[in-house]
KEKE-3310 file (N, C-alpha, C; in steps of 0.2 Angstrom, whole numbers, plus 5000, padded with zeros to 4 digits):
npx = (5253:5240:5232:5222:5206:5196:5179:5171:5154:5139:5133:5146:5150:5139:5136:5138:5125:5116:5097:5093:5100:5097:5083:5082:5091:5079:5069:5076:5075:5062:5059:5067:5057:5045:5047:5050:5039:5026:5011:5014:5020:5008:4999:5003:5005:4992:4987:4994:4991:4976:4976:4985:4978:4966:4970:4976:4962:4956:4964:4960:4947:4949:4953:4942:4935:4927:4937:4935:4937:4945:4961:4965:4971:4981:4983:4971:4964:4968:4969:4955:4955:4962:4953:4948:4960:4967:4963:4969:4983:4979:4975:4986:4993:4988:4988:5000:5004:4996:4998:5008:5003:4994:5003:5011:5022:5024:5030:5043:5047:5046:5054:5068:5068:5063:5062:5045:5038:5049:5048:5036:5033:5042:5037:5026:5029:5037:5027:5018:5025:5029:5016:5012:5024:5022:5009:5010:5019:5014:5003:5009:5015:5003:4998:5005:5004:4990:4992:4998:4990:4981:4981:4984:4975:4975:4985:5001:5002:5016:5014:5004:5008:5014:5004:4994:5004:5004:4991:4989:4998:4994:4982:4984:4994:4988:4974:4983:4990:4980:4975:4984:4985:4971:4975:4985:4975:4965:4971:4969:4966:4956:4945:4949:4951:4938:4934:4941:4935:4923:4925:4930:4924:4910:4902:4905:4896:4883:4876:4872:4862:4851:4848:4850:4857:4863:4871:4878:4887:4893:4902:4911:4920:4934:4934:4924:4935:4944:4939:4934:4947:4951:4941:4934:4921:4911:4898:4894:4909:4925:4940:4949:4941:4940:4954:4956:4948:4955:4968:4964:4959:4971:4982:4973:4970:4984:4987:4981:4983:4997:4995:4989:4999:5009:5001:4995:4997:5006:5003:4989)
npy = (5244:5233:5227:5214:5211:5198:5195:5184:5175:5175:5163:5155:5160:5155:5143:5126:5116:5101:5096:5089:5091:5105:5101:5095:5104:5113:5102:5103:5117:5118:5108:5114:5128:5122:5115:5127:5134:5139:5133:5120:5112:5114:5106:5093:5089:5091:5078:5069:5068:5067:5054:5044:5048:5043:5029:5025:5025:5015:5003:5001:4999:4989:4980:4979:4970:4955:4940:4928:4931:4930:4939:4952:4958:4971:4981:4979:4986:4998:5006:5008:5024:5031:5040:5049:5057:5060:5073:5083:5081:5080:5093:5100:5099:5105:5119:5121:5123:5134:5143:5152:5159:5167:5176:5182:5176:5166:5173:5177:5163:5159:5168:5164:5152:5148:5138:5133:5121:5112:5118:5114:5101:5099:5106:5098:5083:5086:5090:5080:5070:5071:5072:5060:5050:5056:5052:5038:5035:5041:5032:5019:5020:5024:5011:5004:5011:5005:4992:4993:4997:4988:4977:4964:4962:4963:4959:4960:4956:4951:4948:4955:4967:4975:4974:4984:4994:4998:5000:5011:5021:5023:5029:5040:5046:5046:5056:5067:5070:5076:5084:5094:5098:5102:5115:5120:5123:5130:5140:5147:5148:5146:5142:5130:5122:5121:5113:5102:5096:5093:5085:5072:5070:5076:5073:5063:5055:5060:5060:5047:5045:5050:5040:5029:5035:5044:5039:5032:5043:5047:5035:5038:5048:5054:5054:5043:5031:5032:5029:5017:5010:5008:5004:4994:4994:5000:5001:4993:4995:4990:4986:4988:4998:5007:5012:5014:5027:5035:5036:5042:5055:5060:5060:5068:5080:5086:5088:5096:5106:5109:5114:5126:5132:5133:5143:5153:5168:5170:5178:5179)
npz = (4888:4895:4906:4911:4914:4920:4923:4933:4929:4935:4937:4938:4951:4960:4972:4970:4973:4975:4971:4981:4993:4993:4998:5010:5017:5018:5022:5037:5040:5041:5052:5063:5062:5065:5078:5085:5089:5100:5099:5093:5104:5114:5108:5105:5120:5123:5116:5121:5134:5136:5126:5138:5149:5146:5144:5156:5162:5155:5159:5172:5172:5165:5174:5184:5179:5181:5186:5181:5167:5150:5147:5139:5125:5128:5116:5109:5116:5119:5107:5103:5108:5100:5094:5099:5104:5092:5084:5090:5084:5072:5071:5075:5063:5053:5057:5057:5045:5041:5048:5043:5035:5042:5050:5040:5037:5028:5015:5019:5020:5006:5000:5004:5000:4984:4976:4974:4974:4981:4994:4998:4999:5007:5019:5020:5023:5033:5043:5042:5046:5059:5067:5063:5070:5082:5087:5086:5096:5106:5108:5109:5122:5129:5128:5136:5149:5149:5154:5163:5173:5171:5182:5178:5168:5156:5144:5135:5119:5108:5095:5092:5090:5079:5070:5077:5079:5066:5060:5068:5063:5051:5053:5061:5050:5037:5042:5045:5034:5028:5035:5033:5020:5018:5023:5015:5006:5010:5017:5029:5048:5056:5046:5040:5051:5055:5043:5046:5056:5052:5040:5048:5058:5060:5049:5044:5054:5057:5042:5041:5047:5039:5030:5016:5005:5008:5018:5010:5005:5016:5017:5009:5015:5022:5037:5041:5035:5045:5057:5056:5053:5066:5074:5066:5062:5053:5045:5029:5025:5020:5025:5012:5007:5015:5018:5004:5002:5012:5008:4991:4998:5005:4995:4986:4991:4995:4982:4979:4987:4984:4968:4972:4978:4968:4959:4965:4973:4987:4997:4997)
capx = (5251:5236:5230:5215:5203:5191:5175:5167:5150:5135:5132:5152:5147:5135:5137:5135:5121:5110:5092:5094:5103:5092:5078:5088:5092:5073:5067:5080:5072:5056:5057:5066:5053:5039:5047:5051:5032:5022:5006:5016:5020:5003:4993:5008:5003:4985:4986:4997:4985:4971:4979:4988:4974:4961:4974:4974:4955:4954:4969:4955:4940:4947:4956:4938:4930:4928:4942:4936:4934:4951:4965:4963:4978:4983:4984:4965:4960:4970:4968:4951:4955:4966:4948:4947:4967:4967:4959:4975:4987:4980:4975:4992:4998:4984:4990:5007:5004:4992:5000:5014:4999:4991:5007:5013:5027:5027:5031:5050:5050:5047:5062:5074:5067:5060:5057:5040:5038:5055:5044:5028:5034:5045:5033:5019:5034:5038:5022:5015:5030:5029:5009:5013:5029:5021:5004:5011:5024:5011:4998:5012:5014:4995:4996:5009:4999:4984:4994:5001:4986:4975:4981:4985:4968:4976:4991:5007:5006:5020:5012:4998:5010:5014:4997:4994:5007:5002:4985:4989:5001:4990:4973:4988:4997:4982:4973:4988:4990:4972:4974:4990:4983:4968:4977:4988:4973:4961:4976:4965:4966:4949:4942:4956:4950:4930:4933:4944:4931:4916:4924:4934:4919:4904:4898:4903:4893:4877:4875:4873:4856:4847:4847:4853:4859:4868:4875:4883:4891:4897:4905:4917:4922:4939:4931:4923:4940:4948:4934:4934:4952:4952:4935:4930:4912:4908:4893:4898:4914:4930:4948:4951:4939:4942:4962:4957:4947:4960:4973:4963:4957:4977:4984:4970:4971:4989:4989:4975:4987:5001:4994:4987:5004:5011:4999:4992:5002:5006:4999:4981)
capy = (5236:5235:5223:5210:5209:5192:5196:5178:5176:5173:5155:5153:5162:5151:5137:5118:5113:5098:5097:5083:5097:5110:5099:5092:5110:5114:5101:5104:5123:5116:5104:5120:5130:5117:5113:5133:5137:5135:5129:5112:5108:5113:5100:5088:5089:5090:5073:5065:5069:5063:5045:5042:5046:5038:5023:5023:5023:5008:5000:5002:4996:4980:4977:4978:4964:4947:4936:4922:4932:4931:4943:4955:4964:4979:4986:4981:4990:5008:5006:5014:5028:5035:5041:5057:5059:5063:5079:5088:5079:5085:5102:5103:5097:5110:5126:5123:5125:5140:5150:5155:5165:5171:5180:5182:5170:5165:5178:5177:5159:5159:5171:5159:5144:5151:5134:5133:5112:5110:5120:5110:5095:5097:5107:5092:5079:5086:5090:5072:5063:5073:5069:5052:5049:5058:5050:5032:5035:5042:5028:5015:5022:5024:5004:5003:5012:5003:4986:4994:4998:4982:4970:4956:4960:4965:4956:4962:4949:4953:4944:4960:4974:4975:4976:4990:5002:4999:5004:5019:5024:5024:5033:5047:5048:5049:5061:5073:5074:5079:5092:5100:5098:5107:5121:5123:5125:5137:5145:5151:5144:5143:5137:5123:5120:5117:5107:5094:5093:5091:5079:5068:5066:5078:5072:5053:5052:5063:5058:5040:5045:5050:5034:5025:5040:5049:5033:5030:5050:5046:5031:5041:5053:5052:5052:5033:5028:5032:5027:5009:5006:5009:5002:4987:4992:5006:4995:4995:4997:4987:4988:4990:5002:5014:5013:5018:5032:5038:5038:5047:5062:5062:5064:5073:5087:5088:5090:5105:5113:5109:5119:5132:5136:5134:5146:5159:5173:5169:5182:5180)
capz = (4891:4899:4912:4907:4919:4921:4929:4933:4926:4942:4935:4940:4957:4964:4975:4967:4977:4972:4974:4984:4998:4996:5001:5015:5021:5018:5030:5043:5042:5043:5058:5066:5063:5069:5085:5090:5091:5107:5099:5093:5111:5117:5104:5107:5125:5124:5111:5126:5140:5131:5125:5144:5154:5145:5143:5163:5164:5152:5162:5178:5170:5164:5182:5188:5178:5185:5188:5176:5159:5148:5148:5131:5120:5128:5109:5107:5122:5119:5097:5102:5112:5097:5089:5103:5102:5083:5084:5092:5082:5066:5070:5074:5054:5049:5059:5054:5038:5040:5055:5042:5031:5045:5051:5035:5038:5020:5011:5020:5017:5000:4998:5007:4998:4981:4973:4979:4977:4987:5002:5000:5001:5012:5025:5020:5025:5040:5046:5043:5049:5066:5069:5064:5075:5091:5088:5087:5100:5113:5108:5112:5129:5133:5129:5139:5153:5152:5154:5169:5179:5173:5185:5175:5165:5151:5141:5131:5115:5104:5089:5090:5091:5072:5068:5082:5076:5058:5061:5070:5060:5044:5053:5062:5045:5031:5045:5045:5027:5024:5039:5028:5013:5018:5028:5010:5001:5012:5021:5036:5052:5057:5042:5040:5057:5055:5037:5047:5061:5048:5038:5051:5063:5062:5043:5045:5059:5055:5036:5041:5051:5035:5023:5010:5000:5012:5021:5004:5005:5023:5018:5005:5019:5025:5044:5040:5034:5049:5059:5052:5055:5071:5077:5061:5065:5050:5039:5021:5022:5020:5024:5007:5004:5019:5015:4997:5002:5016:5000:4987:4999:5007:4990:4982:4996:4995:4975:4976:4990:4979:4966:4975:4982:4962:4954:4968:4978:4992:5002:4993)
cpx = (5247:5234:5223:5210:5194:5185:5170:5158:5145:5134:5138:5151:5145:5136:5136:5132:5117:5103:5090:5095:5099:5085:5079:5087:5086:5068:5070:5076:5067:5054:5059:5061:5045:5040:5048:5044:5029:5016:5008:5016:5013:4998:4996:5005:4996:4983:4988:4992:4980:4972:4982:4982:4967:4963:4974:4968:4954:4957:4963:4950:4941:4950:4951:4932:4932:4934:4942:4933:4941:4955:4964:4970:4977:4982:4976:4962:4963:4970:4961:4951:4960:4960:4949:4953:4968:4968:4967:4980:4984:4977:4982:4997:4993:4985:4996:5008:5001:4993:5006:5009:4996:4996:5012:5022:5030:5029:5042:5051:5052:5054:5068:5072:5062:5057:5051:5036:5042:5051:5038:5031:5039:5044:5028:5024:5034:5033:5019:5020:5030:5023:5011:5017:5025:5014:5005:5014:5018:5004:5003:5012:5008:4995:5000:5008:4995:4987:4998:4998:4980:4975:4982:4978:4969:4984:4996:5006:5009:5018:5008:5002:5012:5008:4994:4998:5006:4996:4985:4992:5000:4984:4979:4991:4993:4978:4978:4990:4985:4972:4979:4988:4977:4970:4982:4981:4968:4966:4973:4964:4959:4944:4945:4952:4943:4932:4935:4939:4925:4917:4929:4929:4911:4901:4899:4897:4885:4873:4871:4864:4851:4845:4851:4858:4865:4873:4881:4889:4896:4903:4912:4922:4927:4938:4930:4930:4942:4944:4932:4940:4954:4946:4933:4924:4907:4902:4893:4902:4919:4938:4951:4949:4941:4950:4962:4953:4952:4965:4971:4961:4964:4978:4980:4970:4979:4991:4985:4981:4994:4999:4992:4995:5009:5008:4995:4997:5001:5003:4991:4978)
cpy = (5235:5226:5219:5208:5204:5193:5189:5179:5173:5167:5152:5156:5157:5143:5130:5115:5108:5100:5094:5089:5101:5108:5098:5098:5112:5111:5105:5112:5122:5113:5110:5123:5129:5117:5121:5137:5134:5131:5122:5108:5107:5108:5095:5086:5088:5080:5069:5064:5066:5055:5044:5042:5040:5031:5019:5021:5014:5002:4997:4996:4989:4977:4976:4973:4958:4945:4932:4924:4933:4937:4945:4958:4968:4984:4987:4988:4998:5009:5014:5022:5034:5040:5048:5060:5064:5069:5083:5087:5083:5093:5105:5102:5104:5117:5125:5124:5132:5146:5154:5161:5169:5177:5181:5180:5168:5168:5177:5169:5156:5163:5166:5153:5145:5146:5131:5125:5109:5110:5117:5105:5093:5100:5100:5088:5078:5086:5085:5070:5065:5071:5064:5050:5050:5054:5040:5030:5036:5036:5019:5015:5021:5016:5001:5004:5008:4996:4987:4995:4993:4978:4965:4954:4961:4961:4961:4957:4953:4954:4948:4967:4978:4978:4984:4995:5002:5001:5012:5024:5028:5028:5040:5050:5052:5056:5067:5077:5076:5085:5096:5102:5104:5114:5123:5125:5131:5141:5150:5146:5140:5138:5130:5118:5116:5113:5104:5093:5091:5083:5073:5067:5070:5073:5065:5052:5054:5059:5050:5039:5046:5045:5031:5031:5042:5045:5032:5036:5047:5041:5032:5047:5050:5049:5045:5031:5027:5028:5018:5007:5005:5002:4995:4988:4998:4999:4999:4997:4992:4991:4990:4996:5008:5015:5017:5025:5038:5041:5045:5055:5064:5066:5069:5081:5090:5090:5099:5108:5112:5115:5123:5138:5138:5139:5152:5162:5171:5172:5184:5174)
cpz = (4894:4902:4909:4913:4919:4926:4928:4933:4935:4940:4940:4949:4963:4966:4972:4972:4972:4975:4979:4993:4997:4999:5007:5018:5022:5023:5036:5046:5047:5049:5064:5069:5066:5076:5088:5090:5097:5105:5097:5100:5115:5114:5107:5112:5127:5121:5119:5133:5139:5133:5134:5149:5154:5143:5150:5165:5160:5157:5171:5176:5167:5170:5185:5184:5181:5181:5182:5168:5156:5147:5138:5130:5125:5122:5107:5111:5119:5109:5099:5105:5107:5093:5092:5100:5096:5081:5086:5086:5074:5065:5070:5064:5052:5049:5058:5049:5038:5046:5049:5038:5035:5049:5047:5034:5029:5016:5012:5018:5010:4996:5001:5003:4991:4977:4979:4980:4981:4994:5003:5001:5007:5021:5025:5024:5032:5045:5047:5048:5058:5068:5070:5070:5082:5092:5088:5094:5108:5113:5112:5121:5132:5134:5136:5148:5156:5155:5160:5176:5177:5179:5183:5169:5157:5148:5135:5123:5108:5096:5086:5088:5084:5071:5070:5078:5070:5057:5061:5066:5054:5046:5054:5055:5038:5036:5044:5039:5023:5026:5035:5024:5012:5022:5020:5005:5004:5014:5024:5041:5055:5052:5041:5047:5058:5049:5040:5051:5057:5043:5040:5056:5061:5055:5042:5049:5058:5048:5037:5045:5046:5029:5021:5007:5003:5016:5016:5004:5010:5020:5012:5007:5023:5033:5044:5039:5041:5056:5061:5054:5062:5075:5072:5062:5062:5046:5033:5020:5025:5021:5019:5004:5008:5018:5007:4998:5005:5008:4995:4991:5003:5000:4986:4985:4994:4986:4975:4980:4986:4973:4966:4976:4975:4960:4958:4971:4984:4999:5001:4999)
residu = (MET:THR:ALA:THR:THR:ILE:THR:PRO:SER:ARG:ASP:ALA:LEU:ARG:PRO:ASN:VAL:SER:LEU:GLY:GLN:ILE:PHE:ALA:ARG:THR:CYS:THR:ALA:GLU:TRP:SER:ARG:LEU:TRP:SER:VAL:LYS:ALA:THR:TRP:TRP:PHE:LEU:ALA:ALA:ALA:ALA:PHE:VAL:MET:LEU:ALA:LEU:GLY:THR:ILE:ALA:GLY:PHE:GLU:SER:ALA:ALA:ARG:PRO:ALA:ASP:LEU:PRO:SER:GLN:PRO:ALA:TRP:THR:GLU:VAL:ARG:PHE:ILE:ALA:LEU:PRO:ALA:GLN:PHE:ALA:LEU:PHE:SER:LEU:ALA:ALA:ILE:SER:VAL:THR:ALA:ASP:TYR:ALA:THR:GLY:GLY:ILE:VAL:PRO:ALA:LEU:GLN:TRP:THR:PRO:ARG:ARG:THR:VAL:LEU:PHE:PHE:ALA:ARG:PHE:LEU:VAL:THR:VAL:ALA:THR:ALA:THR:GLY:ALA:GLY:VAL:LEU:VAL:ALA:VAL:LEU:ALA:ALA:LEU:THR:ALA:PHE:THR:THR:ALA:ASN:SER:ALA:LEU:THR:LEU:GLN:LEU:ASN:GLU:PHE:PRO:GLY:PHE:VAL:GLY:THR:VAL:ALA:ALA:VAL:PHE:ALA:ALA:GLY:ALA:ALA:ILE:ALA:ALA:GLY:ILE:GLY:PHE:VAL:LEU:ARG:ASN:THR:ALA:GLY:ALA:LEU:VAL:THR:LEU:PHE:LEU:LEU:MET:LEU:VAL:LEU:PRO:LEU:VAL:LEU:ARG:GLN:PHE:GLY:THR:PHE:THR:SER:ALA:ILE:ALA:GLU:ILE:LEU:PRO:GLY:SER:GLY:THR:ILE:PHE:LEU:ILE:THR:ARG:GLN:VAL:PRO:GLY:MET:THR:MET:THR:SER:SER:VAL:MET:VAL:LEU:LEU:ALA:TRP:GLY:ILE:GLY:LEU:ALA:LEU:LEU:GLY:TRP:LEU:ARG:LEU:GLN:ARG:THR:ASP:ALA:HIS:ARG)
# end
């Protein structure tokens, strides 16, 4: 009489893990990776320093105004300082993607998470959410700093707070999505930062100096959309057009980045 040996199949040995659990675990890993890098802290510190310093200056300047002028909302005064501070957070979003290609870390990352779509969306979501959340938090702190140093020249009108938070969140989310998309497409830190700087600042300002045709090109660049949302002072643009421009760039670059991750070897 012989004993029968039953060998379980490979599929039977695999744990029954859903796609949602895999995505959640990948997001957790990406969150840990992002906060374990010193560059993350440096970029956040730079954004906080710029916005809080400019908020303090805005408060002192408001306090120096004549007493007969009406008080202004602190949210309105601080909204403009998001423009210089946004590049620290956008750079953080770009480098959080490109750093893995520079160090070769993308190879073990894909070995741990071979489903490239899952890795892409997890990294994209964590990066954009971190940059957006940090930007909104620091902007609110800058507004409170301006209110504190303004000596009653600024007010905290709660009815304008949701609009302020929504505008700042939209600007930082769109810019971070564009920056992360550029990082996935180019896979090069220097190239991503230069491209981001050109699209978000240089070209929207320079092209407007050369006539109607180049001004029309400037209006479809993401930098013009962010400037309009913050200042409301970009000729030829509306709220709808600026939002559509930012959505088109953010979704388009994310799609291109996903396609490259799907179809191109990670080490290229």
